[in-house]
C-alpha positions as CSV (number, residue, x, y, z in Angstrom):
1,X,-33.5,-72.5,16.8
2,X,-31.2,-69.6,16.6
3,X,-27.5,-70.4,16.3
4,X,-28.1,-74.1,15.3
5,X,-27.6,-75.7,11.9
6,X,-30.8,-75.8,9.9
7,X,-30.7,-78.4,7.0
8,X,-33.8,-76.9,5.4
9,X,-31.8,-73.8,4.7
10,X,-29.8,-75.7,2.2
11,X,-32.8,-75.9,-0.1
12,X,-33.0,-72.2,-0.5
13,X,-29.2,-72.1,-1.1
14,X,-29.5,-74.7,-3.8
15,X,-32.4,-72.8,-5.4
16,X,-30.3,-69.6,-5.4
17,X,-27.5,-71.3,-7.4
18,X,-29.6,-73.0,-10.1
19,X,-29.6,-71.7,-13.7
20,X,-32.8,-69.7,-13.2
21,X,-31.6,-67.7,-10.3
22,X,-31.3,-64.0,-10.6
23,X,-27.7,-62.8,-10.7
24,X,-26.9,-59.3,-9.4
25,X,-25.0,-57.4,-12.1
26,X,-23.1,-54.1,-11.8
27,X,-23.1,-51.7,-14.7
28,X,-20.0,-49.7,-15.6
29,X,-21.0,-46.6,-13.6
30,X,-21.6,-48.7,-10.4
31,X,-18.2,-50.5,-10.9
32,X,-16.5,-47.1,-11.3
33,X,-18.1,-45.8,-8.1
34,X,-17.0,-48.9,-6.2
35,X,-13.5,-48.5,-7.6
36,X,-13.4,-44.8,-6.7
37,X,-14.6,-45.5,-3.2
38,X,-11.8,-48.0,-2.8
39,X,-9.2,-45.6,-4.2
40,X,-10.5,-42.9,-1.8
41,X,-10.1,-45.2,1.2
42,X,-6.6,-46.2,0.1
43,X,-5.6,-42.5,-0.3
44,X,-7.0,-41.7,3.1
45,X,-5.1,-44.6,4.6
46,X,-2.0,-43.5,2.8
47,X,-2.3,-39.9,4.1
48,X,-2.9,-41.0,7.6
49,X,0.0,-43.5,7.5
50,X,2.4,-40.8,6.1
51,X,1.5,-38.4,8.9
52,X,2.1,-41.1,11.6
53,X,5.4,-42.3,10.1
54,X,6.4,-38.7,9.4
55,X,5.9,-37.6,13.0
56,X,7.8,-40.7,14.2
57,X,10.7,-39.9,11.8
58,X,10.8,-36.3,12.8
59,X,11.1,-37.2,16.4
60,X,13.8,-39.7,15.6
61,X,11.7,-42.3,17.2
62,X,12.3,-46.0,16.4
63,X,8.8,-47.2,16.7
64,X,7.9,-50.9,16.5
65,X,4.6,-52.0,15.0
66,X,2.8,-52.0,18.4
67,X,4.0,-48.4,19.1
68,X,2.9,-47.3,15.6
69,X,-0.5,-48.9,16.2
70,X,-0.8,-47.1,19.6
71,X,0.2,-43.8,17.9
72,X,-2.4,-44.4,15.2
73,X,-5.1,-45.1,17.8
74,X,-4.4,-41.8,19.5
75,X,-4.4,-39.9,16.2
76,X,-7.5,-41.6,15.1
77,X,-9.3,-40.7,18.3
78,X,-8.4,-37.1,17.9
79,X,-9.2,-37.2,14.2
80,X,-12.6,-38.8,14.8
81,X,-13.4,-36.1,17.5
82,X,-12.5,-33.2,15.2
83,X,-14.1,-34.8,12.2
84,X,-17.5,-35.0,13.9
85,X,-17.2,-31.3,14.8
86,X,-16.4,-30.5,11.2
87,X,-19.2,-32.6,9.7
88,X,-21.7,-31.0,12.1
89,X,-20.5,-27.6,11.0
90,X,-20.8,-28.4,7.3
91,X,-24.2,-29.9,7.9
92,X,-24.5,-32.5,5.1
93,X,-26.9,-35.3,5.8
94,X,-25.5,-38.9,5.9
95,X,-28.0,-40.0,3.3
96,X,-26.9,-37.3,0.8
97,X,-25.0,-38.5,-2.2
98,X,-22.5,-35.8,-1.5
99,X,-21.7,-37.1,2.0
100,X,-18.6,-39.2,0.9
101,X,-17.1,-36.1,-0.8
102,X,-17.7,-33.9,2.3
103,X,-16.5,-36.6,4.6
104,X,-13.2,-37.0,2.7
105,X,-12.7,-33.2,2.6
106,X,-13.3,-32.8,6.3
107,X,-11.0,-35.7,7.1
108,X,-8.2,-34.1,5.1
109,X,-8.7,-30.8,6.9
110,X,-8.6,-32.4,10.3
111,X,-5.5,-34.3,9.4
112,X,-4.0,-30.9,8.7
113,X,-5.2,-29.7,12.2
114,X,-3.5,-32.7,13.9
115,X,-0.3,-32.1,12.0
116,X,-0.3,-28.4,12.9
117,X,-0.9,-29.3,16.6
118,X,1.9,-31.7,16.7
119,X,4.3,-29.4,14.8
120,X,3.8,-26.4,17.0
121,X,3.6,-28.5,20.1
122,X,7.1,-29.7,19.4
123,X,8.5,-26.2,18.4
124,X,6.9,-24.1,21.2
125,X,5.2,-26.5,23.7
126,X,4.6,-23.8,26.3
127,X,3.0,-21.3,23.8
128,X,1.4,-23.4,21.0
129,X,-2.2,-22.6,20.4
130,X,-4.3,-25.7,19.8
131,X,-7.6,-25.7,18.0
132,X,-10.5,-25.9,20.4
133,X,-13.4,-27.8,18.7
134,X,-15.9,-25.0,19.6
135,X,-13.8,-22.4,17.8
136,X,-14.5,-24.1,14.4
137,X,-18.2,-23.5,14.5
138,X,-17.7,-20.1,16.0
139,X,-15.4,-19.0,13.2
140,X,-17.7,-20.4,10.5
141,X,-20.8,-18.8,12.1
142,X,-18.9,-15.5,12.1
143,X,-18.4,-15.7,8.3
144,X,-22.0,-16.7,7.7
145,X,-23.3,-13.7,9.7
146,X,-21.3,-11.3,7.5
147,X,-22.9,-12.5,4.3
148,X,-25.6,-15.0,5.1
149,X,-26.9,-15.1,1.5
150,X,-23.7,-16.7,0.3
151,X,-24.2,-19.7,2.6
152,X,-27.9,-20.4,1.8
153,X,-28.1,-24.1,0.7
154,X,-29.4,-25.1,-2.8
155,X,-31.7,-28.0,-3.3
156,X,-29.3,-30.6,-4.7
157,X,-25.6,-31.3,-5.3
158,X,-22.5,-30.1,-3.5
159,X,-23.8,-26.5,-3.8
160,X,-21.8,-23.3,-3.5
161,X,-22.9,-23.0,0.2
162,X,-21.3,-26.3,1.0
163,X,-18.3,-25.5,-1.1
164,X,-17.9,-22.2,0.9
165,X,-18.2,-24.0,4.2
166,X,-15.5,-26.5,3.2
167,X,-13.2,-23.7,2.0
168,X,-13.6,-21.8,5.3
169,X,-13.0,-25.0,7.2
170,X,-9.8,-25.8,5.3
171,X,-8.4,-22.3,6.0
172,X,-8.8,-22.4,9.7
173,X,-5.8,-24.8,10.6
174,X,-3.5,-22.8,8.3
175,X,-4.4,-19.5,10.0
176,X,-3.9,-21.1,13.4
177,X,-0.4,-22.1,12.2
178,X,0.3,-18.5,11.5
179,X,-0.6,-17.5,15.0
180,X,1.7,-20.1,16.4
181,X,4.4,-18.7,14.0
182,X,4.1,-15.2,15.6
183,X,1.0,-14.1,17.5
184,X,1.8,-10.4,17.4
185,X,1.3,-10.5,21.2
186,X,-2.4,-10.7,20.8
187,X,-4.4,-11.1,24.0
188,X,-7.2,-12.8,22.0
189,X,-5.6,-14.9,19.3
190,X,-9.0,-16.3,18.2
191,X,-10.1,-12.8,17.3
192,X,-7.0,-12.4,15.2
193,X,-7.7,-15.7,13.4
194,X,-11.3,-14.5,12.8
195,X,-10.0,-11.3,11.2
196,X,-7.5,-13.0,9.0
197,X,-10.2,-15.5,8.0
198,X,-12.5,-12.7,7.1
199,X,-9.8,-11.2,4.9
200,X,-9.2,-14.5,3.2
201,X,-12.9,-15.1,2.5
202,X,-13.7,-11.5,1.4
203,X,-10.8,-11.4,-1.1
204,X,-11.6,-14.9,-2.4
205,X,-15.2,-14.1,-3.1
206,X,-14.3,-10.7,-4.7
207,X,-11.8,-12.1,-7.1
208,X,-13.7,-15.3,-7.8
209,X,-16.6,-13.1,-8.8
210,X,-14.4,-11.0,-11.1
211,X,-12.8,-14.1,-12.8
212,X,-16.1,-16.0,-13.1
213,X,-17.6,-13.2,-15.2
214,X,-15.4,-14.5,-18.0
215,X,-16.1,-18.2,-17.5
216,X,-19.1,-20.4,-18.1
217,X,-21.6,-21.0,-15.3
218,X,-20.5,-24.6,-14.6
219,X,-17.0,-23.4,-13.8
220,X,-18.2,-21.2,-10.9
221,X,-17.6,-23.8,-8.2
222,X,-14.2,-24.7,-9.4
223,X,-13.1,-21.1,-9.6
224,X,-14.5,-20.4,-6.1
225,X,-12.5,-23.4,-4.6
226,X,-9.3,-22.4,-6.4
227,X,-9.7,-18.8,-5.3
228,X,-10.1,-19.7,-1.7
229,X,-7.0,-21.8,-1.9
230,X,-5.1,-19.0,-3.5
231,X,-6.3,-16.5,-1.0
232,X,-5.4,-18.5,2.1
233,X,-2.0,-19.4,0.5
234,X,-1.2,-15.7,-0.2
235,X,-2.3,-14.8,3.3
236,X,0.2,-17.3,4.7
237,X,3.0,-15.9,2.6
238,X,2.2,-12.3,3.3
239,X,1.8,-13.0,7.0
240,X,5.1,-14.8,7.3
241,X,7.0,-12.1,5.4
242,X,5.5,-9.3,7.5
243,X,6.2,-11.3,10.7
244,X,9.9,-11.7,9.8
245,X,10.2,-8.0,9.2
246,X,8.4,-7.1,12.4
247,X,10.4,-9.5,14.5
248,X,13.6,-8.3,12.9
249,X,12.7,-4.7,13.9
250,X,12.1,-5.7,17.5
251,X,15.4,-7.7,17.6
252,X,17.2,-4.7,16.2
253,X,16.3,-2.6,19.3
254,X,18.4,-2.3,22.4
255,X,17.3,-4.9,24.9
256,X,15.8,-2.4,27.4
257,X,13.8,-0.5,24.7
258,X,12.6,-3.8,23.3
259,X,11.3,-4.9,26.7
260,X,9.5,-1.7,27.2
261,X,7.9,-1.8,23.7
262,X,6.8,-5.4,24.1
263,X,5.3,-4.6,27.5
264,X,3.3,-1.8,25.9
265,X,2.0,-4.1,23.2
266,X,0.9,-6.7,25.7
267,X,-0.8,-3.9,27.8
268,X,-2.7,-2.7,24.7
269,X,-3.8,-6.2,23.7
270,X,-1.2,-6.8,20.9
271,X,0.6,-5.2,17.9
272,X,-1.4,-3.8,15.0
273,X,-1.5,-6.1,12.0
274,X,-3.7,-4.1,9.6
275,X,-0.6,-3.9,7.3
276,X,-1.0,-7.7,6.8
277,X,-4.6,-7.4,5.7
278,X,-3.6,-4.5,3.3
279,X,-0.6,-6.5,1.9
280,X,-2.9,-9.5,1.3
281,X,-5.4,-7.4,-0.6
282,X,-2.5,-6.0,-2.8
283,X,-1.2,-9.5,-3.4
284,X,-4.6,-10.7,-4.5
285,X,-5.0,-7.8,-6.9
286,X,-1.6,-8.6,-8.4
287,X,-2.6,-12.2,-8.7
288,X,-5.7,-11.3,-10.6
289,X,-3.8,-8.9,-12.9
290,X,-1.3,-11.6,-13.6
291,X,-4.0,-14.2,-14.3
292,X,-5.6,-11.8,-16.8
293,X,-2.3,-11.2,-18.5
294,X,-1.7,-15.0,-18.9
295,X,-5.2,-15.5,-20.3
296,X,-4.8,-12.6,-22.8
297,X,-1.4,-13.8,-23.9
298,X,-2.8,-17.3,-24.6
299,X,-5.7,-15.8,-26.6
300,X,-3.2,-14.0,-28.9
301,X,-1.5,-17.2,-29.9
């Protein structure tokens, strides 16, 4: 009967423990995979814990264990919701051997989203732009439509298509942070994020292709990932520098003139920001020139 003690079951238990029983053994590769999975879980827990405690510290909150657990529950619910959106956008099957890698990457990106939301919610609670889940797929679909051949999936492995999707996903919260920094009075901030994202992706692909010509084939994925990281990083620096100058120019105007100019910008749908796109392109060109100089100098040694 189910749920009751069955003496006969002890016979099979005894048999499983005799000298002739088959013992499950793990080879070195399997042990390493188990260890790596445990390390990944620990690192993910460490990152989540650091965000929770960091937020509590920044708000000067003296949280006891129960309050920390409640905060963790709220963050985990938001994280879980965003992560499901991200995983759906990337489109890797749960049975795929690459799923753990994709899962961890998406988790890291969504933790960045949560941090950005909290940060700007504290700084500008009335104006902060939060990341609507639907925008994630919309932005990625926009990139795919521009160059669909780059996002075609290969048969096996974390292919370049998946790598590109993960790179685009990772750039989105950073670019939303820029809009919260200064939105250039844009009536449609999502459209601005989309344009900045396109600039990041286009320059990353262009310069990764130039650099990969001098590298072996197996390095293509690593170069692509690094170039996307460099491209979005430079976009953030260029944007902030330009925003500082543009805000300083507005602040330098007489108050009445500034009010009139800002009203005109709002009426027209926002300030022009093409100078940011152009400055980002120039920064990427300088970056590649500097990279080639470094490589050439090392070859001369």
